[in-house]
C-alpha positions as CSV (number, residue, x, y, z in Angstrom):
1,Q,92.1,169.3,160.4
2,V,90.6,165.9,160.4
3,Q,86.9,165.3,159.7
4,L,85.3,162.2,161.0
5,V,82.0,160.7,160.1
6,E,80.7,157.6,161.8
7,S,77.9,155.4,160.6
8,G,76.4,152.1,161.3
9,G,74.4,152.7,164.6
10,G,70.9,151.7,165.3
11,L,68.4,149.7,167.2
12,V,69.2,145.9,167.9
13,Q,68.1,143.2,170.3
14,A,70.3,142.1,173.1
15,G,72.5,139.4,171.9
16,G,72.7,141.0,168.3
17,S,75.5,142.6,166.4
18,L,76.3,146.1,164.7
19,S,79.1,147.3,162.8
20,L,80.3,150.9,163.1
21,S,82.5,152.8,160.6
22,C,84.5,156.1,160.8
23,V,85.4,157.9,157.7
24,A,88.1,160.3,157.9
25,S,89.1,163.2,155.5
26,G,91.2,166.1,155.5
27,R,94.8,164.5,156.7
28,T,96.7,161.3,156.2
29,F,94.6,158.9,158.0
30,G,97.7,156.8,158.8
31,N,99.3,159.4,160.9
32,Y,96.5,159.1,163.6
33,A,95.6,156.6,166.3
34,M,92.1,155.9,166.4
35,G,89.8,155.6,169.1
36,W,86.1,154.7,169.9
37,F,84.3,156.3,172.9
38,R,80.6,156.1,174.2
39,Q,78.4,158.2,176.1
40,P,75.5,156.5,177.8
41,P,72.5,158.5,178.7
42,G,73.2,160.8,181.6
43,K,76.8,159.7,182.1
44,E,80.2,160.8,180.9
45,R,81.9,159.9,177.7
46,E,84.0,156.6,178.3
47,F,86.7,154.7,176.3
48,V,85.8,151.8,174.5
49,A,88.7,150.8,172.1
50,A,91.5,152.1,170.5
51,I,93.7,151.2,167.7
52,S,97.4,152.3,166.7
53,R,98.3,154.0,163.4
54,G,99.5,151.0,161.8
55,G,96.7,148.7,163.2
56,Q,99.3,146.6,165.2
57,A,98.1,147.6,168.5
58,T,94.6,147.4,169.8
59,F,93.2,148.3,173.5
60,Y,89.7,147.8,174.9
61,A,87.8,148.5,177.9
62,D,87.3,145.7,180.2
63,S,83.5,145.9,179.6
64,V,83.7,145.1,175.9
65,K,86.7,142.8,175.8
66,G,85.9,139.6,173.8
67,R,82.9,141.2,172.4
68,F,84.0,144.1,170.3
69,T,86.8,144.5,167.7
70,I,88.4,147.5,166.3
71,S,90.1,147.7,163.1
72,R,91.1,150.0,160.4
73,D,92.0,150.3,156.7
74,N,94.3,153.1,156.0
75,A,93.9,152.8,152.3
76,K,90.1,153.5,152.8
77,N,90.6,156.2,155.5
78,T,88.3,154.0,157.8
79,A,88.2,152.7,161.2
80,Y,85.7,150.1,162.1
81,M,84.2,148.6,165.2
82,Q,82.5,145.3,165.0
83,M,80.2,144.8,168.1
84,N,78.9,141.4,168.9
85,T,76.8,140.0,171.8
86,L,75.5,143.3,172.5
87,K,73.8,144.1,175.9
88,P,71.2,146.8,177.2
89,E,74.3,148.5,179.0
90,D,76.0,149.2,175.6
91,T,73.1,151.6,174.7
92,A,75.0,155.0,174.2
93,V,76.0,157.5,171.5
94,Y,79.3,156.2,170.0
95,Y,81.9,158.5,168.9
96,C,85.2,158.0,166.9
97,A,88.2,160.1,167.5
98,A,91.7,160.7,166.2
99,S,94.9,161.3,168.0
100,Q,98.0,162.9,166.5
101,A,100.3,161.8,169.7
102,Y,101.5,158.2,170.7
103,Y,100.1,157.2,174.0
104,S,101.0,153.9,175.7
105,T,97.6,154.0,177.1
106,P,95.2,155.8,174.9
107,F,92.2,155.9,177.0
108,R,91.3,159.4,178.0
109,V,89.2,161.9,176.2
110,S,91.8,164.5,176.3
111,Q,94.4,162.5,174.3
112,Y,92.4,162.8,171.1
113,D,92.3,165.9,168.8
114,Y,89.3,165.3,166.6
115,W,85.9,163.9,167.2
116,G,83.2,162.8,165.0
117,Q,79.5,163.9,165.6
118,G,78.4,160.4,167.0
119,T,76.1,157.7,166.0
120,Q,73.3,156.2,168.3
121,V,73.3,152.7,169.3
122,T,70.3,151.3,171.3
123,V,70.2,147.7,172.6
124,S,66.8,146.5,173.7
125,S,66.4,143.8,176.3
């Protein structure tokens, strides 16, 4: 069992930045690929970014490529997502997730085994 706790959400103006963190506990953090997903109001949860177990490989949704950066520190059991040049359409609840298995395209909700409780990000225009 892995417990995930996100932090760092908040209210920011368009063009601003936020940094999200996801702290894991319970199992060896380095054994899990990590992902960030988001769920805008009234919409389904969608993939944002993912990072491999060792951090060598990263993946991004087209909508955030060039603006968001995912990273991890296995010594601190923490995954991060730096979000720059935020837009109103980035408004959503952001979730981190952990996957035990390897996927060459880790973009689906069903590929992840553990989820955090979510943190709200609101971008005003």
